[in-house]
N, C-alpha and C positions, 0 to 999 in steps of 0.2 A: 219821190213815187207818188202817185196818184194820191195816195190820202196819207198823212202819217197817222202812223198805226200808234202811238205812245196814245193810252186815254185812264183816267184814272181808277185805282182799281176798284171793283163792285163790291155790295156788302156778299156777293158769293165764292168771289174769286179764292179763297183758297178754299175753301168748302168742295166748290167743283177739282182743285187741286189734288185735298185729298182724297178725295173719290178714285181718280186715276191711279193715286200714289197707293191705296187702300188694293187696285185691282192687280197693281206689281205686287205687290205685298203676298197677296194670296198665290198668287201662279209661283211666286219661290215658294212657301209654304209647298204646295201640291206636289214640289220638285217637277214644275212642268219646263223648268231651263235653270240655270244658274243667274244670280245676281246680274252679271255683267252682260248675259243675252239678254234678260228682262230690259236692261238699262239702254240698249244699243233698240230695241222692240220700241223703248218710249220715244227715244231719242227721233227717229225714224218717225214714227207715228205723228210727233208736232211738226217736223217739217215739211212733211205732204201735207198736213194739214195748214200749216202757215202758207205754205204754196198755192194754195186753193183760195183761200181766204184772200192771198196778195193780187191775184190773179185774176180774182173777180170784181176786181174793182178797177179792173182794165177795159176798153174797149175792143185794142188790136193786141193780138199779140206781139208785135214790133214793137208797142209802146212799153208793154213788160219788160221786153229783152232789153230797150234800151232804159229801163233802171235798174237792171238785174244786180250791177254792181252796188248801186245803193240799196236795193231789197236785202241782200247777201247783209251788208256793212250793219245796216241797222237790228239784223235777226240776230246779226254776232253778237253787238255790242247788250244787247238788251239779254240774252243770254250767260255773256257774261256777268254784269251786272248782278242777275239772278245766282248764279250759279259761287259767286264770289260773297255774295250775300248768306246763303246756306253751306258755306264750308265756314264762313266766321260763326254762325250757330252751334256748328260743329265740334269746331275749337271751343270755343267757349262751354259748350254741355257734353263735353266727348264723356264721362263718365256715366251722367244720365240718358243720352240718348244709344250710348253701346253697351248700355249692361246686361246685352242679352250674354247666351252663350254661343260662342264665338263659332266652333266646333262642330254647331251647325249650319253655319252660315258656309254657302260655297262663290268664292269669286267668280 
């Protein structure tokens, strides 16, 4: 890839992530869509933004195309690591994290 995109977490990392999560939770609370639909929208938004950030690091589309597989591998691995970490957190804190009324939660 043009520039390896792994960077140390800055002090606002979790604050920014929480603001996106809060926006998603508000949409669920307002019953705009189900949790699954909101999750799909968030995943699409992340992928589109990451495609833009990545493309901005190249001078030509052909160069970006040559690196496509490496880019996909990088982002797939990063997502897998983050998802694994968060699932572990839910495993270890299941009752605390899911202590809400499940009948009001749409999958």
